[in-house]
C-alpha positions in Angstrom: 28.6 -3.5 -59.5 31.9 -2.5 -58.0 30.7 -3.1 -54.6 29.7 -6.6 -55.2 32.9 -7.3 -56.6 34.9 -5.8 -53.8 32.7 -7.8 -51.4 33.5 -10.9 -53.2 37.1 -10.2 -52.5 36.3 -9.6 -48.7 34.3 -12.7 -48.4 37.2 -14.6 -50.3 39.8 -13.1 -47.8 37.5 -13.9 -44.7 37.1 -17.4 -45.8 40.9 -18.0 -45.8 41.5 -15.9 -42.8 42.6 -17.1 -39.3 40.1 -16.5 -36.5 41.8 -13.5 -35.3 41.9 -11.8 -38.9 38.2 -12.9 -39.5 37.2 -10.9 -36.3 39.5 -7.9 -37.8 37.7 -8.2 -41.1 34.3 -8.3 -39.7 34.8 -5.5 -37.0 36.8 -3.1 -39.2 35.0 -3.5 -42.7 32.9 -0.6 -43.5 30.2 0.2 -46.3 28.7 -3.6 -46.1 24.9 -4.1 -45.9 23.1 -6.1 -43.3 22.9 -9.0 -45.7 26.7 -8.8 -46.4 27.6 -9.0 -42.7 25.2 -11.8 -42.3 26.9 -13.7 -44.9 30.0 -13.2 -43.4 28.8 -14.2 -39.9 27.5 -17.4 -41.7 31.0 -18.4 -42.4 32.4 -17.5 -38.7 32.8 -20.4 -36.6 30.0 -20.8 -34.3 31.9 -22.0 -31.3 33.9 -18.7 -31.2 31.0 -16.2 -31.4 31.6 -15.0 -27.8 35.1 -13.8 -29.0 33.4 -11.8 -31.9 30.8 -10.5 -29.5 33.7 -9.2 -27.1 35.4 -7.7 -30.1 32.4 -5.8 -31.1 31.7 -4.4 -27.6 
């Protein structure tokens, strides 16, 4: 339950973050499940996916 509450906090921060902050949260957050990463990715602006891909390389 603690993990889910923590994810809700991460998700809210991600939602309110600037593009650069979103990339930082996505690339530096550890311990999330694949489904949680997918949920964050659905909130990411699709036109900037290339920038996220470069940050992950």
